[in-house]
N, C-alpha and C positions, 0 to 999 in steps of 0.2 A: 504494500500500500504506500502511495506517495503522500507524505505528510507535509502540508503547507499551512503554517500558522501565520495569520496576517501580521501581527506585531505582538508586543508584550503587554498590551492593554488587557486587563483581567476580563473585561466585558467581552472583547473580541475572542479571547481564549475560551470563555464560557460558551459562546455561540459556536465556536469551532468544535468543542467537545460534544455539544448537542447534535451538531450535524453529523459527526462521526457515528454517534450512537443510534441515529435513525435507522430503522423504524422502531427501535426498542426491542424488547424480547430477547430471545437467544441470538438472533441475527445481530442485533445491536451490541449485545454483550461480546460476541465474537469479534466485531469490528473494533470495539474499544480495546479488547485484549491485544489484538494485532497492533493497534496504534501505540499502546503503552509499551509493548515489547520492542517496537521499532525505536521509540523515544529512549527507552532504557539502554538499548544497544548504542545509540548515538551518544548518550550521556557518558557511558563507559569509555567510548572511543575518545571523547574530549578529555576525560580525566586521564586516560593513558598518555595522550599528547602533552598535557600539562605537566605530568610527573616526569616523563622522559626528557622534556625540555627544561625541567626545573624552574618553571615560570609560576608555579603556585605551590604553596605548602598544603599539607593535609588539613590544617586548620582553615585555610582560605577555601579549600574545596568543600569542607564540611559546612561552612557558612553559606556558600552558594547553593548547597543542596538542602539547607534547612536542617542540618544535624550537627552534632559535635565532631571534633577532630577524631575522637575514638570511634564514633559511629561510622564515619567515612572510611577510616582505615580498616575497620572490621569488614565493611561491606565490599570494598574494592581492592584492597591490597593483595589478597590472596588470588583474586581473579586476574589481576594484572600480571602476576607472576605465572599463573597457570597458562595464560594466553600468549606468553612471550616466546615460546619455543620456535614458532614458525620462522622467525627472522634468522634463526641459527640452526635450521634443520640440517643443512649439510655438515656443519661442525659437529652437531649431535651425532650424526651417522658415523663420522670419522673418529670422533674422540670418545664417545661413551663406551664403556666396557660391555662385553657380553655377560652371560650368566653361566654358572656351573651347571652341567647336565644333571647333577644329582638334585638340584633344586626342582627341576621338572619331575623327576622320579618321585620326590617326596610330596610335592604339592598336588599332583594330578593322580587320582586313583587309577589303578591298573585297568579297571573295567570301563573307564571313561572312553567315550568315542568322539563326541562333539564338544569342543571347548571354545569359549570366547576369551580373547585377550583384550581386556579393557585398557584404554590409554596406551595402545600398542606402539605409539611413537613411530620410529623408523623400522621396527620389526626385530629388535635385538632378542627379545624373549620369544617372540612368535616363531622365529627360525627353529629354535629348539623344539617347540611344540610340533611344527611341521615335520621336522626330522624324525620325531617319535611316531610318525604315521597317524597322527590325530587329525580329525576333521576340524580345522581351525577357522574361526571367523574373527577378524580383527575389527576393533572399534576405536576410532581416533578422531578427536574434534578438529585438529589443525589440518587445513588443506595442504600446507607445505610439507608437513610430516607425512601425510598420506601419499604425497608424490614420491618422497624418498622411499617409503614403504613399498609402493608399487614397483619401483625400479629394482629394489632388493629382492622382493618376493612376489613376482608377477602372478604366480599361481594361487596365491592366498587372497581371498576376498577381503577388502577393507572398506568399512562403512563409516560415514560421518555419524558421530554420536558421542555420548558421555556415559559415565557410570550412573547418572541420574536419568538418562534417556537412552536405553539400549534398543536399537532398531531390530528386535527379534520377537517372535511370538512367545506366548506363555509356555512354560515347561518344555522348552525346545533344546536345552543343552545339558550336558552331564557335569560340566565344571566351568567356573569362571575364574580367571586369574587376572591380577593387576600387578604389573611389574613396574616399580618406581612411579606409581601413579595414584594409589589410593589416598595419599595425603592431600590431593587436590579435590577429592570428592566431598560432597555434602552428605554425611552418613545418614541423616534423617530421610533423604530422598534415595540415596544409592542403595542402602541395605534392602528396603522392600523391592526396589527395581531388580536387583540381583536375584532375590528370592523368587520374583515373578518369572524370570526366564529359566531358572533352574528346575530340573525335574526333581521329584521327591528323592531324597537321599543324595542329591548333588552336593558339590563342594565349592567353597570360595577359597581361593588361594591368594595370599598377599606376599610380595617379595620386594626387598630393597637391597641394593648393593651399597654398602657403606665402606668408605675408605678406612683402613686400619691405621689410626694415627698413633698407635703405640710405637711405630717406627719414626725416628727423629725427623727425617726430611718430610714425611707426610704430615706430621704435626706442624712443621713450619709452613707447609703449603696451606693447611687449614687455617692457620692464623692469618695468612694473606687473604684468603678467600672470604673470611668472616670479619675482616676489619671494618667493613661498612654495615654489614647486617649479619646477625647470628642466625643462621638457618637451622632450626631444630626440627627434625622429622620424628614423629612418634611412630616407631616401628612395631608397637604393640597396641594399636588402637582398639578401643572397645567396639564391639559389633552388636552383640545382643540378639534378641529374638528377630526372626524365627530360627536363628542358627544356634547350634550347641556350643559347648565350651571350646575355646581355641586350643590348638596344639601348636607348639613352636619349636623351631630348631635353628641353629646357626651353622653355616658352612664357611670355612676359611680357605681361601685360595689366592692365587696371584695372577695378575694380568700383565702381559708384556706389551708395551706401546713405545712409540717414538717420542722425542721431545715435542715435535709438532703435534702429535696426537694428544699429548698432555695439555698443550695450549688449547687445542680444540675442545677437550673435555672441560677445561675451565671456562672457555668462552660460551659453552652451551648451558651453563648453569643459569637457572632463572634469575637468581639474585644478582648475577653478573650482567645478564642481558639488559635488565631494567635500570642499571646504573646510568647516570648521565655520561655522555661520551668521554669527557675528560677524566672522570673517575675510573671508568672502565679501562681506558688506555693506561692509566697509572697502575691499576691492579695487574693488567697483563704484563706491563713492564717489570713489575716486582716478581712475577712468576718467572719471566725470562732471566732475571738476575739470579734467582734461586737456582735455576737450571745451570747457569754458568758458573756458580760459585760453590755449591755444595759438593763435597768430595764424592758422595755416592751418585751424583748426577753429572758432574762436569765432564764434558768430552764424550759422553756416552751416546751411542747410536740407538740404544734400546734401554728402556727403564722398566723395572718390575714394580708394579703397584700392588701392595697387599690389600685384599678386601675381606670383609665379613659380610656374607649374604644372609640376611635375616628373613626367615620364612614363617608364615602363619597360615594354618589351614583350619577351616570350619565347615562342619557338615550341616546341611539342612535336613532335619529329621523327616 
């Protein structure tokens, strides 16, 4: 729907709203809902532009939206981070690590046949599911990420969608997995939506790759990455009904990558993507300095990054 509001006069705006809602009833309600959705998307886009250009504080944005600074931050900060990956989709594909095969074996029941990968990104975890001969359907909200996915896994269907809106019928899959993605979901909406598409007895599997900062140079890297914002991911999130008690495990492993790949990994982090350009350039410069100065990294063509992969599985009774 094309939305054209004459001006900021409240009376004109009221007439516009009335015109959109005609003829009332369910049809009018649908038109209003569509209009509100379009306006909300535009508002989020303006907020994203203001934050990326650093031309408005969260307090100023809150005032413009009729809410407090805390309210504006709670409402849009997470969404801005979640929607940021598209601009760095290629770096994400190059720099993000894969996952250990044992994570698939632990998360997905042996009897499962059809599996959904939520927030599939560029297909890092999906590839393991496909290699396990599972019937995989990927769901990913970002068009740029889906393009990278299609290039990497052309035989696996990938659909636009989210954990809160899965484009599949009721009781149509045996397992749902979310790799490095569940922390972006709204559990109040995502949990019942996952339960809807799962067959009775199906499982939800959550997995995160976490850098093992018990190694000195990894701790230094984390200090650089988090100097602007401390990104804490809850890898043991509460899920609740209709799922049973969670089971959890950790898998320790190492990933080999190049210095350029490590820079791509850093550049594809959401909290780095949304930084103003000057701060982002400074951060990447500090990572380059670490690569050139630390004795375990200096002059190396390959780097070994230690990871702890944290897995949670829950069964729908």
